[in-house]
C-alpha positions in Angstrom: 266.4 55.7 147.1 269.6 54.8 148.8 268.4 51.2 149.3 267.8 50.8 145.6 271.2 52.1 144.6 273.1 49.6 146.8 271.0 46.7 145.5 271.7 47.7 141.9 275.4 47.8 142.7 275.3 44.3 144.2 273.4 42.9 141.2 275.8 44.5 138.8 278.6 42.8 140.7 276.9 39.5 140.5 276.4 39.9 136.8 280.0 40.8 136.3 281.1 37.7 138.3 279.0 35.7 135.9 280.8 37.2 132.9 277.5 38.8 131.8 276.7 42.3 131.0 275.7 44.4 134.1 271.9 44.4 134.1 270.1 47.5 134.6 256.9 46.1 153.6 253.7 45.0 154.0 251.8 43.3 156.7 250.4 39.8 155.8 246.6 39.7 155.9 245.2 36.9 158.0 243.4 34.2 155.9 244.0 31.0 153.9 247.4 30.7 152.3 247.4 31.6 148.6 250.0 32.3 146.0 253.4 34.1 146.3 254.5 37.2 144.6 258.2 38.2 144.2 260.5 40.1 141.9 263.0 38.6 139.4 266.0 40.3 137.8 266.9 39.5 134.2 270.7 39.4 134.8 271.4 39.1 131.0 270.3 42.6 130.3 272.0 46.0 130.4 270.8 48.0 132.2 269.2 46.0 135.1 265.7 44.9 134.4 263.2 43.2 136.9 259.6 42.2 136.9 257.0 40.8 139.3 256.2 37.1 139.2 253.6 35.0 140.9 254.0 31.3 141.8 252.3 28.6 143.9 254.1 27.7 147.2 255.5 24.6 145.7 257.1 26.6 142.9 254.7 25.5 140.2 252.8 27.8 137.9 255.3 30.7 138.0 254.4 33.5 135.6 255.3 37.1 135.1 252.6 39.6 136.0 254.2 43.0 135.5 255.5 44.5 132.3 258.4 46.8 133.1 259.8 48.8 130.2 263.4 47.9 129.2 265.8 48.7 132.0 263.1 49.5 134.6 263.0 47.6 137.9 259.7 46.4 139.3 260.1 45.5 143.0 258.5 45.3 146.4 255.3 43.4 145.6 252.4 43.5 148.1 249.1 41.6 147.8 245.8 43.2 148.4 244.0 41.5 151.3 241.4 40.0 148.9 244.1 38.7 146.5 242.6 40.8 143.6 245.6 43.0 143.0 249.4 43.3 143.6 251.0 46.7 144.3 254.6 47.2 143.5 257.2 50.0 142.8 258.6 50.7 139.4 262.0 52.6 139.1 263.7 53.8 136.0 267.4 53.0 135.1 269.9 54.8 137.3 268.5 56.8 140.2 265.4 58.3 138.8 261.9 58.8 140.2 260.1 55.6 141.3 256.3 55.2 141.1 253.8 52.8 142.6 251.6 50.6 140.3 249.1 47.7 140.7 248.4 44.7 138.5 246.0 41.8 138.6 247.5 38.3 139.4 247.0 37.3 135.8 249.1 40.2 134.6 246.3 42.3 133.3 245.1 45.7 134.4 248.5 47.3 135.1 247.8 50.8 136.5 250.1 53.6 137.7 248.9 55.1 141.0 251.6 57.7 141.6 250.6 60.9 139.9 252.4 61.6 136.6 255.1 64.2 136.6 254.4 67.3 134.4 256.8 68.0 131.6 259.9 69.8 132.8 259.4 68.7 136.5 261.3 66.1 138.5 261.9 65.0 142.1 261.4 66.5 144.5 258.7 68.6 142.8 257.1 65.3 141.8 256.7 62.5 144.4 259.0 59.5 144.4 257.0 56.6 145.9 258.4 53.2 147.0 257.5 50.2 149.3 253.7 50.1 148.8 251.7 48.3 151.5 247.9 47.6 151.4 246.0 48.2 154.7 244.4 45.1 156.2 240.9 46.3 155.1 242.2 47.0 151.6 241.0 50.6 151.6 244.4 52.4 151.9 248.0 52.1 150.8 251.0 53.2 152.8 254.1 54.3 150.8 257.5 55.7 151.5 257.4 59.1 149.7 260.3 61.4 148.7 259.2 64.8 147.5 258.3 68.3 148.5 257.3 68.8 152.2 255.0 68.3 153.9 254.2 64.9 152.2 257.7 63.5 152.6 258.2 60.4 154.6 255.6 57.7 155.6 252.4 58.5 153.7 249.0 56.9 153.7 246.5 57.4 150.9 243.5 55.7 149.4 244.0 52.7 147.0 244.4 55.1 144.1 247.1 57.1 146.1 244.7 60.1 146.2 244.1 62.2 149.4 247.5 61.4 150.8 248.4 62.3 154.4 251.7 62.3 156.3 251.9 59.8 159.1 255.6 60.5 160.0 258.4 62.4 158.4 261.2 64.9 158.9 259.5 67.8 157.2 262.0 68.3 154.5 265.0 68.8 156.9 268.4 68.8 155.2 270.1 65.4 155.3 267.0 63.7 156.7 267.0 59.9 157.1 265.4 57.6 154.7 262.0 56.1 155.7 261.2 52.7 154.1 259.4 49.4 154.2 256.1 50.2 155.9 254.1 47.3 157.2 250.6 47.4 158.8 249.4 45.9 162.1 246.6 43.4 161.4 244.1 45.7 163.1 245.1 48.6 160.8 245.8 51.0 163.7 249.6 51.0 163.6 252.5 50.9 161.1 256.0 49.7 161.5 258.8 51.1 159.3 262.5 51.5 159.0 264.5 54.7 159.6 268.0 54.8 158.0 270.4 57.7 158.9 272.4 57.5 155.6 272.1 61.1 154.4 274.8 62.9 156.3 276.1 63.5 159.8 273.2 65.5 161.3 271.2 62.5 162.4 272.8 60.1 164.9 274.0 57.4 164.8 275.3 58.1 161.4 274.4 55.1 159.1 272.3 53.7 161.9 269.0 52.0 161.2 266.2 50.9 163.4 262.6 49.8 163.3 259.9 52.1 164.6 256.2 51.7 165.2 253.7 54.6 165.0 249.9 55.0 165.1 248.2 55.6 161.7 247.2 59.0 163.1 250.9 59.8 163.8 250.7 59.2 167.6 252.7 56.9 169.8 255.9 56.8 167.9 258.5 54.5 169.4 261.6 52.6 168.4 261.4 48.9 168.9 264.9 47.7 167.9 268.3 49.0 168.9 270.2 51.2 166.5 272.3 49.0 164.1 275.1 50.7 162.3 276.3 49.7 158.8 279.3 50.9 156.8 278.6 53.6 154.3 277.2 52.3 151.0 275.9 49.1 152.4 272.2 48.1 152.4 270.9 48.5 155.9 267.2 48.4 155.0 264.9 45.8 153.6 261.5 44.3 153.8 259.8 43.8 157.2 256.5 42.1 157.9 253.9 42.1 160.7 252.6 38.7 161.6 248.9 38.0 161.0 248.1 37.6 164.7 249.8 41.0 165.4 252.2 39.4 167.9 255.6 39.8 166.1 257.5 41.8 163.4 259.9 40.0 161.0 263.1 41.5 159.9 266.7 40.8 158.8 269.7 41.9 160.7 273.4 41.4 160.1 276.7 43.1 159.3 275.8 44.0 155.8 279.5 44.0 155.0 279.0 43.7 151.3 277.0 46.5 149.6 273.4 45.6 149.0 273.8 41.9 149.7 271.9 41.8 153.0 273.7 39.0 154.8 272.9 38.1 158.4 269.9 36.3 160.0 266.2 36.5 160.3 264.7 37.8 163.6 261.3 38.6 165.1 260.5 41.1 167.8 257.2 42.1 169.6 255.7 45.4 168.6 256.7 46.9 172.0 260.3 46.0 171.4 260.5 43.1 173.7 260.9 39.4 173.0 263.7 39.6 170.4 264.0 36.1 168.8 266.5 34.8 166.3 265.0 32.4 163.7 267.9 31.4 161.6 271.5 30.5 162.2 273.3 31.2 158.9 276.3 32.9 160.5 278.4 35.2 158.4 278.3 33.1 155.3 279.1 36.1 153.0 276.0 35.6 150.9 272.6 37.1 150.2 269.7 37.1 152.7 266.5 39.1 152.3 263.5 39.0 154.6 260.0 38.2 153.1 256.7 37.7 154.7 254.5 35.5 156.9 252.0 33.2 155.4 248.4 34.3 155.9 247.8 31.5 158.5 250.9 32.7 160.4 252.5 29.2 160.4 255.3 29.8 157.8 257.7 32.5 156.6 259.1 33.4 153.2 262.5 34.8 152.6 265.3 34.8 149.9 268.9 33.7 150.1 271.6 32.3 147.9 272.6 29.8 150.7 271.3 26.5 149.2 270.0 28.3 146.1 270.3 26.8 142.6 273.2 29.2 141.8 274.9 29.9 145.1 278.4 30.5 143.6 276.9 33.3 141.6 275.3 35.1 144.6 271.8 34.7 143.1 269.1 34.1 145.7 266.1 31.9 145.4 262.9 32.2 147.4 262.6 29.8 150.4 259.9 28.9 152.9 260.3 27.8 156.5 258.1 27.2 159.6 257.6 30.3 161.7 260.0 29.0 164.3 262.8 28.8 161.7 262.8 25.1 161.1 262.0 23.0 157.9 263.6 25.3 155.4 262.8 24.3 151.7 263.0 26.1 148.4 260.1 27.7 146.4 261.9 28.9 143.3 264.9 27.2 141.7 266.2 29.4 138.9 269.5 31.0 137.9 268.0 34.5 138.5 267.9 37.0 141.4 264.5 36.2 143.1 263.7 38.2 146.2 261.2 40.2 148.4 258.5 37.4 148.4 255.0 38.3 149.6 252.4 35.7 150.5 248.8 36.4 149.4 245.5 35.0 150.7 243.8 32.1 148.9 
């Protein structure tokens, strides 16, 4: 929930700089490279409004596949391993309850998976679900869930979000950290996710964030990156992705000195925490950088940045692709919009 607030603040600032009205993690399945899903903000609207789009890797054939109500934000797309569906989160204006949905790649069959909230009820009595991620076999979905204990934290359920079970959480403790961005190991036995200590001073380091790995049964929890500390109000989380061969986990790390912008560089690390590798060398360019996903063949990586985008002075990122070693960076989308969180499906 905190991640979403800071991103909305950054987008509102971008819109204001344009003279416009302020507008209202997932493991890549091995296989043949297919199409790319991402979200796009309509910066001409108030409040912010975003929807899921699908495009070919060369940027052709882009089309909208989700149908967010006015002022809602559809984000965090994740392809099913067979390419038949895309899961995503839908959040209302402000800081309301988010829900997980799926849609077909042609934009039909949009379905809400998170249970509806009975009249008169709200969070935490009703679950707030974000960051959906299909399991490699397509039979389960992991989500970050905020709601009443015990199902509060990293949750796994079937593909209709029924029969949920808690994999890891803080059992409703006051000021508990945020858990976000789950991504599956290709063998389906482990999950990586982000812990962000942004809800008070009980959990140390305050405003620290790190990547953890845990077994799907809740066993073997271990931290694989050092704690990185960001100033209050900045976006310290983001999408992470497990490589199709299981060897590395992709993430963004940087100073995050501007709220929600996500500047820095892209890195990978092995699932045991060794072999940290820097892929990009953007420096502190003061712009937007958001991690994306591996291609299904593992040879390429998607991400989003405004460095070299079609509207860089406006802080509006495009989707880019590069080789898995960080070379040969080239654009996928070229539009005066905020395009981010790309996810690569199988062909």
